[in-house]
C-alpha positions as CSV (number, residue, x, y, z in Angstrom):
1,M,58.9,-25.5,103.1
2,T,57.4,-28.7,104.6
3,G,58.0,-32.1,102.9
4,L,56.5,-32.8,99.6
5,R,53.3,-34.6,99.9
6,T,54.1,-37.9,98.0
7,I,52.3,-40.9,96.7
8,I,53.9,-44.1,95.5
9,V,52.2,-46.0,92.6
10,D,53.5,-49.5,91.8
11,D,51.6,-52.8,91.3
12,E,54.5,-54.8,93.0
13,P,54.2,-54.7,96.7
14,L,58.0,-55.2,97.2
15,A,58.7,-52.2,95.0
16,V,56.3,-50.1,97.0
17,E,58.0,-51.2,100.2
18,R,61.5,-50.5,98.9
19,L,60.4,-46.9,97.9
20,Q,58.7,-46.5,101.3
21,I,62.0,-47.3,103.1
22,L,64.0,-45.0,100.9
23,C,61.5,-42.2,101.3
24,A,61.5,-42.6,104.9
25,S,65.2,-41.3,104.9
26,E,64.3,-38.3,102.8
27,P,63.5,-35.3,104.9
28,D,61.9,-33.6,102.0
29,V,59.3,-36.2,101.5
30,D,56.1,-36.6,103.4
31,L,54.5,-39.9,102.3
32,V,50.7,-39.7,102.3
33,G,49.6,-42.8,100.4
34,T,50.3,-45.7,98.1
35,A,48.4,-47.3,95.2
36,G,48.7,-50.6,93.3
37,D,47.2,-49.4,90.0
38,G,46.5,-46.6,87.8
39,A,42.9,-46.0,88.6
40,A,43.6,-46.0,92.4
41,A,46.4,-43.5,91.9
42,L,44.1,-41.1,90.1
43,R,41.6,-41.3,93.0
44,L,44.3,-40.6,95.4
45,A,45.6,-37.7,93.4
46,Q,42.1,-36.2,93.3
47,T,41.5,-36.8,96.9
48,L,44.8,-36.0,98.6
49,T,46.1,-33.4,96.1
50,P,49.8,-34.5,96.6
51,D,52.9,-32.5,95.5
52,L,54.6,-35.4,94.0
53,M,53.9,-39.0,92.6
54,L,56.5,-41.7,92.3
55,L,55.0,-43.7,89.5
56,D,55.7,-47.0,87.8
57,I,55.1,-47.4,84.1
58,G,54.6,-51.1,83.6
59,M,51.1,-51.7,85.2
60,P,48.2,-53.7,84.0
61,K,45.1,-52.0,82.7
62,M,46.1,-48.5,83.1
63,D,49.9,-47.9,82.7
64,G,52.0,-45.1,84.1
65,I,52.0,-43.2,80.8
66,S,48.2,-43.2,80.7
67,V,48.2,-42.0,84.5
68,A,50.5,-39.2,83.7
69,R,48.5,-38.1,80.8
70,A,45.3,-38.0,82.9
71,I,47.3,-36.1,85.7
72,A,48.3,-33.5,83.2
73,L,44.6,-32.6,82.8
74,M,44.1,-32.0,86.5
75,E,43.8,-28.5,87.8
76,R,46.1,-29.2,90.8
77,K,48.5,-31.8,89.4
78,P,51.4,-33.4,91.2
79,A,54.9,-33.5,89.9
80,I,55.8,-36.9,88.6
81,I,58.8,-39.0,88.9
82,F,58.8,-42.3,86.8
83,V,60.2,-45.3,88.6
84,T,60.5,-48.1,86.2
85,A,62.5,-51.2,85.1
86,Y,62.4,-50.1,81.3
87,D,64.3,-47.3,79.6
88,N,62.4,-47.5,76.3
89,F,59.6,-45.2,77.4
90,A,62.0,-42.2,78.2
91,V,61.3,-40.0,75.2
92,E,57.6,-40.6,75.6
93,A,57.7,-40.0,79.4
94,F,59.6,-36.7,79.1
95,D,57.1,-35.5,76.6
96,L,54.8,-35.4,79.4
97,D,56.9,-32.9,81.3
98,V,57.9,-35.2,84.2
99,V,60.5,-34.3,86.7
100,D,62.6,-37.3,86.4
101,Y,62.8,-40.9,85.1
102,M,64.6,-43.3,87.4
103,L,65.4,-47.0,86.5
104,K,65.0,-49.8,89.0
105,P,66.6,-50.7,91.3
106,V,66.6,-47.2,92.7
107,S,69.5,-46.1,95.0
108,A,69.1,-43.8,97.9
109,D,71.4,-41.3,96.1
110,R,69.5,-41.4,92.9
111,L,66.2,-40.8,94.7
112,G,67.6,-38.0,96.6
113,R,68.6,-36.1,93.4
114,A,65.2,-36.7,91.9
115,I,63.4,-35.3,95.1
116,A,65.7,-32.3,95.0
117,R,64.7,-31.5,91.6
118,A,60.9,-31.9,92.4
119,K,61.4,-29.6,95.4
120,Q,63.1,-27.0,93.3
121,Q,60.3,-27.2,90.7
122,K,57.7,-26.6,93.4
123,E,59.7,-23.7,95.0
124,S,60.6,-22.0,91.7
125,P,58.0,-23.1,89.1
126,A,58.4,-20.0,86.8
127,D,62.1,-20.8,86.4
128,D,61.6,-24.5,85.4
129,E,61.5,-25.5,81.8
130,P,60.1,-28.9,80.7
131,I,62.4,-31.8,80.5
132,D,62.0,-33.6,77.2
133,G,63.6,-36.7,75.7
134,A,64.9,-34.4,73.1
135,Q,64.1,-30.8,74.2
136,D,63.6,-28.0,71.7
137,D,65.4,-24.8,71.8
138,A,64.1,-21.4,72.1
139,T,63.0,-21.3,68.3
140,G,61.1,-24.6,68.9
141,D,62.5,-26.1,65.6
142,F,65.5,-28.2,67.0
143,A,66.5,-30.3,69.9
144,S,68.8,-28.6,72.4
145,E,69.4,-31.7,74.6
146,F,68.9,-35.5,74.7
147,W,68.4,-37.9,77.5
148,V,70.2,-41.2,77.3
149,S,70.2,-44.4,79.6
150,H,73.5,-45.0,81.2
151,R,73.7,-47.8,83.8
152,S,70.8,-47.3,86.2
153,E,69.8,-43.7,85.3
154,L,69.2,-41.2,82.4
155,I,71.8,-38.5,81.6
156,R,71.0,-35.3,79.9
157,I,73.4,-34.3,77.1
158,A,73.3,-30.9,75.6
159,A,73.1,-31.1,71.7
160,L,76.1,-28.7,71.3
161,D,78.2,-31.0,73.5
162,I,77.8,-33.7,70.9
163,E,80.9,-34.1,68.9
164,R,79.8,-36.7,66.4
165,I,77.1,-39.5,66.1
166,E,77.5,-43.0,64.5
167,A,74.8,-45.4,63.7
168,E,74.9,-48.8,65.3
169,R,72.0,-50.9,64.0
170,D,68.8,-49.5,65.7
171,Y,70.9,-47.2,68.1
172,M,72.8,-44.0,67.7
173,R,76.2,-43.6,69.6
174,L,76.6,-39.9,70.7
175,H,80.2,-39.0,71.3
176,T,80.9,-36.2,73.7
177,G,83.8,-35.3,75.9
178,G,85.8,-38.5,75.4
179,R,82.7,-40.7,76.3
180,S,79.8,-42.2,74.3
181,Y,76.2,-43.1,74.9
182,L,73.6,-45.0,73.0
183,L,70.3,-43.5,72.1
184,H,67.4,-45.7,70.5
185,Q,66.5,-43.6,67.5
186,T,67.2,-43.8,63.8
187,I,69.7,-41.6,62.2
188,S,67.2,-39.8,59.9
189,T,65.0,-38.9,62.8
190,L,67.9,-37.7,64.8
191,E,69.2,-35.6,61.8
192,Q,65.8,-33.9,61.5
193,R,66.0,-32.9,65.2
194,L,69.5,-31.5,65.1
195,D,70.2,-27.9,63.9
196,P,71.6,-28.1,60.4
197,T,73.6,-24.9,60.9
198,R,75.5,-26.8,63.5
199,F,75.6,-30.5,62.4
200,Q,76.5,-32.0,59.2
201,R,75.5,-35.4,57.9
202,I,78.5,-36.8,56.1
203,H,77.7,-40.5,55.6
204,R,74.7,-42.7,55.9
205,S,76.0,-43.7,59.4
206,H,77.7,-40.5,60.6
207,I,76.8,-36.9,61.7
208,V,79.5,-34.5,62.7
209,R,79.3,-31.2,64.5
210,R,80.3,-28.7,61.8
211,D,82.7,-26.6,63.9
212,L,84.8,-29.7,64.5
213,I,85.5,-30.1,60.7
214,T,88.7,-28.7,59.9
215,G,89.2,-29.7,56.3
216,L,88.4,-32.0,53.5
217,R,90.9,-34.3,51.8
218,H,90.6,-35.9,48.4
219,E,91.9,-39.5,48.4
220,G,91.5,-40.2,44.7
221,G,89.0,-42.3,42.9
222,G,86.1,-39.9,44.1
223,V,86.9,-40.7,47.7
224,W,86.8,-37.8,50.2
225,H,87.4,-37.6,53.9
226,A,86.4,-34.9,56.5
227,L,89.3,-34.0,58.7
228,L,88.3,-33.3,62.3
229,A,89.9,-31.2,65.0
230,N,91.0,-34.2,67.0
231,G,93.1,-35.5,64.2
232,D,90.7,-38.0,63.0
233,S,89.4,-38.4,59.5
234,M,86.0,-39.7,58.5
235,R,85.0,-41.0,55.0
236,I,82.3,-38.9,53.3
237,G,79.4,-40.8,51.6
238,R,79.1,-39.8,47.9
239,K,75.4,-38.9,48.5
240,Y,76.4,-36.2,51.0
241,L,79.6,-35.0,49.4
242,A,78.1,-32.0,47.6
243,D,76.6,-30.7,50.8
244,V,79.8,-31.1,52.8
245,K,81.7,-29.3,50.1
246,K,79.5,-26.3,50.8
247,L,81.3,-25.9,54.0
248,A,84.3,-24.8,52.1
249,G,82.1,-22.7,49.6
250,K,82.5,-25.3,46.9
């Protein structure tokens, strides 16, 4: 396979120059054009029919999200990798079935991984599944994975790898494998996206994976705690106690 015919779109000349330098070191990239705004990007996409577009989001008049929506309607549409300084568009961006979402400043290694993903998608399009801020499972009802920002990139977390979730103001902290990540979403919205046969809301601020709840303990005075497999215990909110007790057939 020859290099991916690639267009860079960014309204900041220095950002375009930096990506040009990084792309020059990528053997799988064949840079065919650059654009400084969304309208120019669409004209290039229609004229050059590229394989890949490295697309900024924060641009005047026509932003990157609008460009991606227009690209999705094209008969021969390029794969899209968003390159942006902001992480708050991640869920909306992945709803557009983009290949990747990179946060500035982009490192050579990070770009290389994104390019490899775009190349794999072009070589095996039938085997690819859309990447989503919270991708649905085979039934289309519940999220099977989430994308969370961490340092200068976004990380994919499988829903079933999440052990517990706790609310921190406007963010949810997802605990998995001894680490935790923040997701900008309300706990009520997150609860609706999780499979209720696998996750249990036990408190206004806590959701726990059901298979990690090993027991329930009554502390007196109507206070109950959920006992977890790692030895921790978490208080159960009165509003959720009846539903939690159903785990024990009560």
